[in-house]
C-alpha positions as CSV (number, residue, x, y, z in Angstrom):
1,M,-6.2,10.4,8.8
2,L,-3.1,8.7,7.5
3,I,-4.5,5.2,7.4
4,P,-7.3,5.9,5.0
5,I,-5.0,7.7,2.6
6,F,-2.5,4.8,2.8
7,K,-5.3,2.2,2.1
8,D,-6.6,4.3,-0.9
9,H,-3.0,4.4,-2.3
10,N,-2.5,0.7,-1.9
11,N,-5.9,0.0,-3.5
12,K,-4.9,2.1,-6.5
13,I,-1.6,0.3,-6.8
14,K,-3.4,-3.1,-6.6
15,E,-5.6,-2.1,-9.5
16,L,-2.6,-1.1,-11.6
17,V,-0.4,-4.2,-10.9
18,G,0.5,-5.6,-14.3
19,K,-0.2,-2.4,-16.1
20,E,1.9,0.3,-14.5
21,Y,3.3,-1.4,-11.4
22,A,4.9,-4.7,-10.6
23,S,3.5,-7.1,-8.0
24,R,6.6,-6.5,-5.9
25,T,5.6,-2.8,-5.6
26,L,2.3,-3.8,-4.1
27,E,4.1,-6.1,-1.6
28,L,6.4,-3.3,-0.6
29,C,3.4,-0.9,-0.2
30,T,1.5,-3.4,1.9
31,T,4.5,-4.0,4.1
32,S,5.0,-0.3,4.6
33,F,1.3,0.0,5.5
34,K,1.6,-2.8,8.1
35,H,4.7,-1.2,9.7
36,T,3.0,2.2,9.8
37,V,-0.1,0.8,11.5
38,E,2.1,-1.0,14.1
39,F,4.1,2.1,14.7
40,L,1.0,4.2,15.3
41,E,-0.5,1.7,17.8
């Protein structure tokens, strides 16, 4: 349940990079996603 929500969030951030978010924000969200997936495995 958490993974699809996380993916959706990151996709929204990706669409808004350069408009509302910096590219670094996407990097941080992507890293958080990877760490969460590793933790849940």
